C-alpha positions as CSV (number, residue, x, y, z in Angstrom):
1,E,-1.9,22.5,7.1
2,L,-4.4,20.5,5.1
3,Q,-7.0,23.2,5.5
4,L,-4.5,25.8,4.3
5,L,-3.5,23.6,1.4
6,T,-7.2,23.2,0.4
7,T,-7.5,27.0,0.1
8,M,-4.5,27.4,-2.2
9,P,-5.6,27.9,-5.8
10,A,-2.4,26.3,-7.2
11,A,-2.8,23.2,-5.1
12,S,-3.2,20.0,-7.1
13,P,-6.7,18.5,-6.6
14,F,-5.1,15.0,-6.6
15,Q,-2.7,16.0,-3.8
16,V,-5.3,17.8,-1.7
17,F,-7.8,14.9,-1.8
18,Y,-5.1,12.2,-1.4
19,L,-3.6,13.9,1.6
20,W,-7.0,14.3,3.2
21,G,-7.7,10.6,2.5
22,Q,-4.4,9.7,4.3
23,Y,-5.3,11.9,7.2
24,Y,-8.8,10.5,7.6
25,E,-7.5,6.9,7.4
26,A,-4.9,7.7,10.0
27,V,-7.5,9.0,12.5
28,G,-10.0,6.1,11.7
29,E,-12.6,8.2,9.8
30,Y,-12.9,5.6,7.1
31,A,-16.0,6.9,5.3
32,Q,-14.3,10.3,4.9
33,A,-11.0,8.7,3.9
34,Q,-12.7,6.6,1.2
35,A,-14.6,9.6,-0.1
36,A,-11.4,11.8,-0.3
37,V,-9.4,9.1,-1.9
38,E,-12.1,8.4,-4.5
39,R,-12.0,12.1,-5.4
40,A,-8.2,11.9,-5.7
41,L,-8.7,8.7,-7.9
42,A,-11.0,10.6,-10.2
43,A,-8.4,13.4,-10.5
44,S,-5.6,11.0,-11.2
45,R,-7.7,9.3,-13.9
46,Q,-8.6,12.7,-15.4
47,Q,-4.9,13.4,-15.7
48,A,-4.2,9.9,-16.9
49,D,-1.5,9.5,-14.2
50,L,-1.0,5.7,-13.7
51,V,1.2,6.0,-10.6
52,D,-1.2,8.4,-8.8
53,E,-4.1,6.1,-9.7
54,A,-2.2,3.1,-8.3
55,H,-1.5,5.1,-5.1
56,C,-5.2,5.8,-4.7
57,L,-6.3,2.2,-5.3
58,S,-3.6,1.0,-2.9
59,Q,-4.9,3.5,-0.3
60,L,-8.5,2.3,-0.9
61,G,-7.2,-1.3,-0.2
62,L,-5.7,-0.1,3.0
63,I,-8.9,1.5,4.1
64,A,-10.8,-1.7,3.3
65,S,-8.3,-3.7,5.3
66,R,-8.6,-1.3,8.3
67,Q,-12.3,-2.2,8.4
68,S,-11.5,-6.0,8.2
69,H,-12.9,-6.2,4.6
70,Y,-9.9,-8.3,3.6
71,E,-11.5,-9.9,0.5
72,Q,-12.4,-6.4,-0.9
73,A,-8.9,-5.1,0.0
74,S,-7.4,-8.1,-1.9
75,Q,-9.4,-7.4,-5.0
76,I,-8.4,-3.7,-5.0
77,Y,-4.7,-4.6,-4.5
78,L,-5.0,-7.1,-7.4
79,Q,-6.3,-4.3,-9.6
80,V,-3.1,-2.3,-9.0
81,L,-0.9,-5.3,-9.7
82,A,-2.8,-5.9,-13.0
83,M,-2.1,-2.3,-14.1
84,F,1.6,-3.1,-14.1
85,Q,1.6,-6.8,-15.1
86,S,2.9,-6.3,-18.6
87,R,6.0,-4.3,-17.4
88,K,9.4,-5.9,-16.8
89,T,11.0,-2.8,-15.3
90,F,9.7,-0.1,-13.1
91,S,10.6,3.5,-12.2
92,D,11.4,4.1,-8.5
93,E,8.0,5.5,-7.9
94,E,6.3,2.6,-9.7
95,A,8.4,0.2,-7.6
96,R,7.3,2.1,-4.4
97,V,3.6,1.9,-5.1
98,L,4.0,-1.8,-6.1
99,A,5.8,-2.6,-2.9
100,Q,3.1,-0.7,-0.9
101,T,0.5,-2.7,-2.8
102,L,2.2,-6.1,-2.3
103,N,2.7,-5.4,1.4
104,G,-1.0,-4.5,1.7
105,L,-2.1,-7.6,-0.2
106,G,0.2,-9.7,2.0
107,S,-1.4,-8.3,5.1
108,A,-4.9,-9.0,3.8
109,Q,-3.9,-12.5,3.0
110,R,-2.2,-13.0,6.4
111,E,-5.4,-11.8,8.2
112,Q,-7.3,-14.4,6.3
113,G,-4.8,-17.1,7.4
114,N,-3.2,-17.4,4.0
115,F,0.4,-17.3,5.3
116,D,2.1,-18.8,2.2
117,E,0.4,-16.2,-0.1
118,A,1.3,-13.4,2.4
119,I,5.0,-14.4,2.5
120,A,5.1,-14.5,-1.4
121,C,3.7,-11.0,-1.5
122,Y,6.1,-9.7,1.1
123,T,9.0,-11.3,-0.6
124,Q,8.1,-9.7,-3.9
125,A,7.7,-6.3,-2.1
126,L,11.1,-6.8,-0.5
127,V,12.8,-7.5,-3.9
128,L,11.2,-4.4,-5.4
129,S,12.2,-2.3,-2.5
130,Q,15.8,-3.4,-2.5
131,Q,16.0,-2.9,-6.3
132,S,14.7,0.7,-6.0
133,G,16.7,1.4,-2.9
134,D,13.5,2.2,-0.9
135,R,14.6,1.5,2.7
136,R,11.2,2.3,4.2
137,Y,9.4,-0.4,2.2
138,E,12.3,-2.8,2.6
139,A,12.0,-2.5,6.4
140,E,8.2,-2.8,6.2
141,S,8.5,-6.0,4.1
142,Y,11.0,-7.5,6.6
143,N,8.7,-6.5,9.5
144,H,5.7,-8.1,7.8
145,L,7.7,-11.3,7.1
146,G,8.6,-11.3,10.8
147,V,5.1,-11.0,11.9
148,T,3.9,-13.7,9.6
149,T,6.6,-16.2,10.5
150,Y,5.8,-15.4,14.2
151,Y,2.2,-16.4,13.5
152,Q,3.5,-19.6,12.0
153,R,5.5,-20.2,15.2
154,R,8.8,-20.0,13.3
155,F,10.3,-17.8,16.0
156,S,13.9,-18.0,14.8
157,D,12.9,-16.8,11.3
158,A,10.7,-14.1,12.8
159,Q,13.5,-12.8,15.0
160,Q,15.9,-12.7,12.0
161,Y,13.3,-10.8,9.9
162,H,12.7,-8.3,12.6
163,H,16.4,-7.8,13.1
164,Q,16.8,-7.1,9.4
165,A,13.9,-4.6,9.6
166,L,15.8,-2.7,12.3
């Protein structure tokens, strides 16, 4: 499907490169994933699309995390958050990318042993997800909270978070 999409003249360059980046990340081809997402990032900046740019940066953070480059991932995620820091309200798509980013930042923090910072990120992501009605990221936030509290040996809390995720 991606190869077919690539050949379609009407296909958005952003979408083509972003989807290839997601594909390569999913199969563990991180160099190709990064290259594709960087091309999608250039396309989003060329079109001055803040949400698409944020999606690309968040995906680059995920790629860095998958390679255990947690500090680099954190810096990328913080870039995304800075893009929206002056805003008080968000569209559903902005809330979605911010929740994705906060969950990613939380995971990078958790992997570095910064559990309190991770929980703060997941909690913010949870609130954004609930406000926008995004059940996927709401469940993901609860799951991350469950994993983190499990690592802290707070088993009762972990069980409750995982139950809420379900």
